[in-house]
C-alpha positions in Angstrom: 12.8 -2.5 -28.0 12.9 -3.3 -31.6 11.2 -6.5 -33.4 11.5 -7.9 -37.0 9.1 -8.4 -39.4 7.2 -11.9 -40.6 9.2 -13.8 -43.1 6.6 -13.9 -45.9 3.8 -11.7 -46.2 0.7 -11.6 -48.5 -1.8 -9.2 -50.0 -4.2 -9.0 -47.5 -7.1 -7.7 -49.9 -7.8 -4.7 -47.8 -6.8 -1.1 -48.6 -5.8 -0.1 -45.3 -4.3 -3.2 -44.0 -1.8 -4.0 -46.7 0.3 -6.8 -46.3 -0.3 -9.5 -43.7 1.6 -12.6 -42.5 1.5 -15.3 -44.9 -0.3 -17.8 -43.3 -2.9 -15.3 -41.1 -6.6 -15.8 -42.2 -8.4 -12.7 -43.5 -12.0 -12.6 -42.5 -14.8 -9.9 -41.1 -15.3 -10.0 -37.4 -18.4 -11.3 -37.7 -16.5 -14.9 -38.6 -14.3 -14.3 -35.6 -17.3 -13.3 -32.9 -20.7 -13.1 -32.3 -21.7 -9.6 -32.2 -24.4 -8.7 -29.2 -25.1 -12.7 -28.4 -28.7 -13.8 -27.2 -30.2 -13.5 -23.5 -31.6 -17.4 -24.2 -28.7 -18.6 -22.1 -29.8 -16.5 -18.8 -33.6 -16.4 -19.1 -34.2 -19.4 -17.1 -32.0 -19.1 -14.3 -34.3 -18.0 -11.2 -34.5 -14.3 -11.0 -33.2 -13.5 -8.0 -29.8 -14.8 -9.3 -27.0 -12.1 -8.6 -25.5 -10.7 -11.2 -23.0 -7.6 -12.0 -24.3 -4.3 -13.1 -22.1 -2.1 -15.8 -22.9 1.5 -16.1 -21.1 3.7 -18.4 -19.2 4.9 -15.7 -17.7 1.5 -15.0 -15.7 0.5 -18.0 -12.8 2.5 -17.8 -10.7 4.1 -20.9 -7.6 1.9 -19.6 -9.6 -1.4 -20.0 -10.7 -1.7 -16.3 -13.7 -2.8 -15.1 -15.6 -1.5 -12.0 -17.4 -4.5 -10.5 -18.9 -3.1 -7.4 -22.8 -2.6 -8.3 -24.6 -5.8 -7.9 -28.1 -6.4 -9.1 -30.5 -8.8 -9.2 -31.0 -11.2 -12.8 -34.7 -9.8 -12.5 -34.5 -6.5 -12.4 -31.7 -6.1 -15.6 -32.6 -9.0 -18.0 -34.9 -6.8 -19.9 -33.5 -3.3 -21.0 -30.0 -3.6 -20.3 -26.9 -5.2 -22.5 -26.2 -8.8 -21.7 -22.6 -9.5 -21.1 -20.6 -12.6 -19.7 -17.0 -13.8 -18.6 -15.0 -13.6 -21.7 -16.8 -11.4 -23.9 -15.2 -8.1 -24.9 -17.2 -5.1 -24.8 -17.0 -1.3 -26.0 -19.0 1.7 -25.7 -20.4 2.8 -29.1 -21.5 6.5 -28.4 -19.5 9.5 -28.9 -17.1 10.4 -26.9 -17.1 7.2 -24.8 -16.2 5.3 -28.3 -13.2 8.2 -29.3 -12.2 8.0 -25.5 -11.4 3.9 -25.4 -14.0 2.9 -23.3 -13.9 -1.1 -23.7 -12.7 -3.8 -21.5 -12.4 -7.5 -21.2 -15.3 -9.1 -19.4 -13.6 -11.4 -16.3 -14.7 -11.1 -12.9 -18.4 -10.5 -12.9 -21.4 -12.3 -10.2 -21.8 -15.5 -11.6 -20.1 -14.9 -14.7 -23.0 -12.7 -15.9 -23.1 -9.0 -16.3 -25.7 -6.7 -17.9 -24.8 -3.2 -18.4 -25.7 0.2 -20.3 -27.1 -0.2 -23.8 -24.6 2.0 -25.2 -22.4 -1.1 -24.9 -21.6 -3.0 -27.8 -20.8 -6.8 -27.0 -18.3 -9.3 -29.0 -18.3 -13.0 -27.9 -15.0 -14.5 -29.0 -16.4 -18.1 -31.5 -14.2 -21.0 -30.1 -11.1 -21.7 -31.6 -11.1 -18.9 -34.0 -10.4 -15.9 -31.4 -8.9 -15.6 -28.1 -10.6 -12.9 -25.9 -7.4 -11.0 -24.9 -6.7 -10.9 -28.3 -10.1 -9.8 -29.7 -9.8 -7.2 -27.2 -6.2 -5.8 -28.4 -7.8 -5.7 -32.0 -10.7 -3.6 -30.6 -8.2 -1.0 -28.8 -6.1 -1.0 -32.4 -6.0 2.6 -33.5 -7.3 0.9 -37.3 -10.4 -0.3 -35.3 -10.7 3.3 -33.7 -10.1 5.7 -36.5 -12.8 3.3 -38.8 -15.0 3.2 -36.2 -15.0 6.6 -35.6 -15.5 7.4 -39.1 -18.5 5.2 -39.6 -20.2 7.1 -36.9 -23.8 8.0 -37.6 -25.8 10.4 -35.7 -25.7 14.5 -34.5 -24.2 15.8 -31.9 -23.4 14.1 -28.5 -25.6 11.3 -30.0 -23.6 9.9 -32.7 -22.6 6.4 -32.2 -20.8 3.3 -33.8 -23.5 1.1 -36.3 -23.0 -2.7 -35.1 -22.4 -3.2 -38.9 -19.1 -1.3 -38.9 -17.9 -4.2 -36.2 -19.5 -7.5 -38.0 -18.1 -6.1 -41.5 -14.2 -4.7 -39.7 -11.8 -7.1 -41.9 -8.9 -7.9 -40.3 -5.9 -10.7 -40.2 -6.0 -13.1 -37.6 -3.3 -15.5 -36.8 -3.6 -18.7 -35.3 -5.2 -19.4 -32.0 -1.5 -20.4 -30.3 -0.1 -17.3 -31.6 -3.2 -15.2 -30.7 -2.4 -16.4 -26.9 1.4 -15.2 -27.6 0.7 -11.6 -28.9 -1.8 -11.1 -26.6 0.7 -11.7 -23.4 3.1 -9.8 -25.2 1.0 -7.0 -25.5 -0.1 -7.2 -21.7 3.5 -7.2 -20.8 4.6 -4.6 -22.8 1.7 -2.4 -22.3 1.9 -2.7 -18.5 5.4 -1.7 -18.7 4.2 1.8 -20.5 1.3 2.2 -18.5 3.4 1.8 -15.1 5.8 4.9 -17.1 2.4 6.6 -17.5 1.3 6.6 -13.8 4.9 7.8 -12.7 4.3 11.0 -15.0 1.0 11.8 -13.7 2.4 10.9 -9.8 4.6 13.6 -10.8 2.4 16.1 -12.4 0.3 15.6 -9.1 3.2 16.2 -6.4 4.3 19.3 -8.8 0.6 20.6 -8.6 0.7 19.8 -4.7 4.2 22.0 -4.5 2.8 24.6 -6.8 -0.1 25.3 -4.4 2.1 25.1 -1.3 4.4 27.8 -2.2 1.7 30.0 -3.5 0.4 30.0 0.1 3.2 29.7 1.7 4.3 33.0 -0.2 1.0 34.7 0.8 0.7 34.3 3.9 4.5 33.9 5.6 6.5 36.0 2.6 9.7 35.7 1.4 12.1 36.6 4.5 12.0 33.4 6.6 13.5 35.8 9.5 10.8 38.2 9.4 8.9 38.5 12.9 5.5 37.2 12.8 2.1 37.7 14.5 -0.9 35.9 14.8 -3.3 36.8 12.2 -6.6 35.9 14.1 -7.7 33.8 11.0 -7.4 30.1 11.5 -6.2 29.4 7.7 -3.7 32.2 7.7 -2.3 31.3 10.9 0.7 33.3 11.5 1.5 36.1 9.3 4.6 38.9 8.9 4.1 41.0 11.7 3.8 44.1 9.2 1.0 42.9 7.0 -2.0 44.3 7.4 -5.0 41.5 7.9 -8.2 42.9 6.2 -11.4 41.8 4.5 -10.8 41.8 0.7 -13.6 44.6 0.3 -11.6 46.8 2.0 -8.6 46.8 -0.7 -10.9 46.1 -3.5 -14.2 47.0 -4.1 -16.8 43.9 -4.0 -19.1 43.6 -6.7 -21.3 40.6 -8.7 -22.2 40.0 -12.0 -25.5 40.0 -13.5 -27.9 38.0 -16.4 -29.6 40.9 -18.5 -33.4 39.5 -18.8 -33.3 36.7 -21.6 -37.0 37.9 -22.5 -36.3 41.0 -23.9 -35.0 40.8 -27.1 -33.4 44.1 -27.1 -30.8 43.5 -24.6 -29.4 40.9 -27.0 -28.9 42.3 -30.3 -25.7 44.3 -31.8 -24.0 43.1 -28.8 -20.4 44.0 -28.2 -19.6 44.1 -24.6 -17.9 41.2 -23.4 -19.7 39.0 -20.8 -17.8 36.6 -18.9 -20.0 33.3 -18.0 -19.5 30.1 -16.6 -19.3 29.2 -20.5 -16.0 30.5 -20.2 -15.0 29.5 -16.8 -12.9 26.8 -18.5 -10.3 29.1 -19.2 -9.2 29.6 -15.8 -10.2 26.0 -14.2 -8.9 23.9 -17.4 -6.5 26.3 -19.2 -5.4 28.1 -16.1 -5.1 31.3 -17.5 -4.2 34.1 -15.6 -5.8 36.9 -17.5 -8.7 36.6 -19.5 -10.3 38.7 -23.0 -12.1 36.6 -24.7 -15.8 35.8 -23.7 -18.5 33.1 -25.5 -21.1 36.0 -25.1 -21.7 39.5 -25.3 -24.3 41.9 -24.3 -25.3 45.7 -25.3 -25.4 48.5 -23.7 -29.0 48.6 -23.0 -28.9 45.3 -21.5 -26.1 47.3 -19.1 -28.7 49.7 -18.2 -31.2 47.3 -17.5 -29.7 45.1 -15.5 -27.3 44.6 -12.4 -24.3 43.8 -14.7 -21.6 46.9 -14.5 -18.9 47.5 -16.9 -15.6 46.6 -15.0 -12.4 47.9 -15.5 -9.3 45.8 -16.6 -7.7 44.6 -13.8 -10.6 44.0 -11.7 -10.1 40.2 -10.1 -13.1 37.8 -10.6 -13.5 34.7 -8.5 -16.2 31.7 -9.7 -18.6 31.4 -7.1 -21.0 28.5 -8.5 -20.5 25.0 -10.2 -17.1 25.3 -11.1 -16.4 27.0 -7.4 -13.2 28.6 -6.5 -11.2 29.8 -9.7 -9.9 33.2 -9.7 -8.6 35.2 -13.2 -7.9 39.0 -14.0 -9.6 40.9 -16.3 -7.5 41.7 -19.1 -9.8 44.0 -20.6 -13.0 45.8 -19.6 -15.9 43.5 -19.8 -19.1 42.5 -17.4 -19.6 39.6 -15.8 -22.4 37.2 -15.0 -23.8 36.6 -11.3 -22.0 33.3 -11.3 -18.5 35.5 -9.8 -17.6 38.2 -7.3 -15.3 40.9 -8.5 -13.0 42.9 -6.8 -12.5 46.2 -8.4 -8.5 46.7 -6.8 -7.6 50.1 -5.2 -4.6 51.4 -4.6 -3.7 49.5 -1.4 -3.5 45.8 -3.5 -1.8 44.5 -6.5 -4.4 42.6 -9.0 -1.9 39.8 -9.7 -1.2 39.5 -5.6 -4.7 39.2 -5.1 -5.1 36.1 -7.5 -2.3 34.4 -6.0 -4.0 35.0 -2.2 -7.3 33.7 -4.0 -5.7 30.9 -5.7 -3.6 30.2 -2.0 -6.9 29.8 -0.3 -8.3 27.1 -1.9 -9.1 25.2 1.0 -10.3 27.9 3.0 -12.8 28.3 -0.2 -13.8 24.7 -0.2 -15.0 25.6 3.3 -17.4 28.3 2.4 -18.9 25.9 -0.5 -22.6 25.2 0.2 -24.9 22.5 -1.6 -24.0 18.9 -2.5 -24.8 18.8 -6.4 -24.8 22.4 -7.3 -22.2 24.0 -4.8 -22.1 27.7 -4.2 -20.4 30.4 -2.5 -22.4 33.1 -1.3 -21.6 36.8 -1.2 -22.7 37.3 2.0 -19.7 34.9 3.0 -17.0 36.4 0.7 -18.0 40.2 1.9 -16.3 38.8 5.4 -13.5 36.8 3.9 -10.2 37.6 4.9 -6.6 37.8 3.7 -3.1 39.1 4.7 -1.6 42.2 2.9 1.9 43.3 2.2 2.8 46.9 1.7 2.5 47.3 -2.1 5.7 47.0 -2.9 6.3 43.7 -1.2 3.4 42.8 -3.1 5.4 43.2 -6.3 8.3 41.4 -4.9 6.4 38.4 -3.9 4.5 38.1 -7.6 7.8 38.2 -9.1 9.0 35.2 -7.1 5.8 33.4 -7.6 5.9 34.1 -11.4 9.5 32.7 -11.6 8.5 29.9 -9.2 5.4 28.8 -11.0 6.7 28.5 -14.2 9.4 26.3 -13.5 7.1 24.0 -11.8 4.4 24.7 -15.2 7.4 23.9 -17.5 8.0 20.4 -15.4 4.6 19.6 -16.0 4.4 20.4 -19.4 7.2 18.1 -20.0 5.6 15.1 -18.0 2.5 15.9 -20.4 4.5 15.3 -23.2 5.8 12.6 -21.6 2.4 11.0 -21.7 1.5 12.0 -24.8 4.6 10.2 -26.3 4.0 6.9 -24.2 0.4 6.5 -25.5 1.6 6.7 -28.9 4.1 4.0 -28.4 1.1 2.0 -26.6 -1.0 2.4 -29.5 1.7 1.8 -32.1 2.7 -1.5 -30.7 -0.7 -2.6 -30.2 -1.4 -1.8 -33.9 1.5 -3.3 -35.5 1.2 -6.5 -33.3 -2.1 -7.0 -34.4 -1.9 -6.5 -38.0 1.2 -8.4 -38.2 3.8 -5.6 -39.1 6.0 -7.3 -35.8 6.7 -11.0 -35.4 6.6 -11.6 -31.4 6.1 -15.6 -31.6 9.3 -16.1 -30.1 8.9 -13.7 -27.1 9.4 -14.8 -23.7 8.5 -13.0 -20.7 11.3 -12.2 -18.4 12.4 -15.3 -16.1 11.5 -13.2 -13.3 7.7 -12.8 -14.4 5.2 -15.7 -14.7 1.9 -15.2 -16.7 -0.9 -16.8 -15.2 -3.2 -18.4 -18.0 -6.5 -17.1 -18.3 -9.4 -18.5 -16.3 -11.6 -18.4 -19.5 -11.2 -20.8 -22.1 -11.4 -19.1 -25.7 -15.4 -18.2 -26.5 -16.1 -21.1 -23.5 -19.3 -20.4 -21.3 -17.9 -19.3 -17.6 
């Protein structure tokens, strides 16, 4: 879909904005919206008035709002940020701002909500700013990029200052034109969001298929006609008759890691021994690595001797057993690990890659072993009796080769889907920015005849 530009432009006087449509007016955001409006309008209401409560988790990165939490006005009127239906709010703290957490407020209890103090609120000035259009302005790439550049503070406490929003300068079309642009963007972004959702569903289906293919291969093998037997293990079910069902510790020596005493400085100087800890688990949880080589921390020989940590050989298979539970990896070189990992030092009866696939295949069974609600753990005694089915070594190799090919194909499709999502999000962002900066003229746009658009229930800037 292509759109023409406006017939006549003028210089905006703003370097990043450049030329804007000749009939648009340029002004700071403070002249089109009230920043963090006063609570005076609600202070006279009964304290037991039900209102919506908005913690940061209730504000989505896609403009969505979770309105499920309700509080009494008296509980939240002091110490929280006030918003009402028709306001626009965005998260000002990192990384929530960069992630796009923002929303047009609608559907709250009694038209009133209170939320985290990390929200900045913009209330459209009547006859100057349409709420839907204002939401698109603060969702645009220029607002986000310049806001991020204005952040102050250190580390995870960086915030966008309120003065940035007050002084943000952009060109505003007439109110009727704002409504048309907002409806156009609602329609087009909904189409793009639907395409993104399709790709996300595809990714989930590919992940489910990957898990099913791995689980089947490491429990049933590759020959559909092979005689089967009952494994005696619920999650395994029937396995090929010639496979051996055994505890993993009989195929690979079971060990755990350790942390040298932090109070002994001699253990933490001149460190050269790689030490895999929970700080590195992202590599196998999100990075999907099979082999791991790099660690955030290292220890020294004295720390190794003065603790229960061991230097483990390359090819050992590890499994995260605390916090991020149930993610396996293979050590690509000699290294030690923390007590957050179980380790199987593979013998001559198990291929380390087959064991890695087997552990991936038993994800559901591993979840059954997790203990604790907030800090989940699989305890070593439970892992001691963990069973799997083991084919002969030659067959293990064939299964690994088969899974390598099958998984690679699915991962390629998953990567293509992720790339497609990235392009769609870029298209969405570019479309919003082009529309609210006047680069495209959509005044004559009409929705398809099969679709209808309801007028907003909240009029521009009017109290709910």
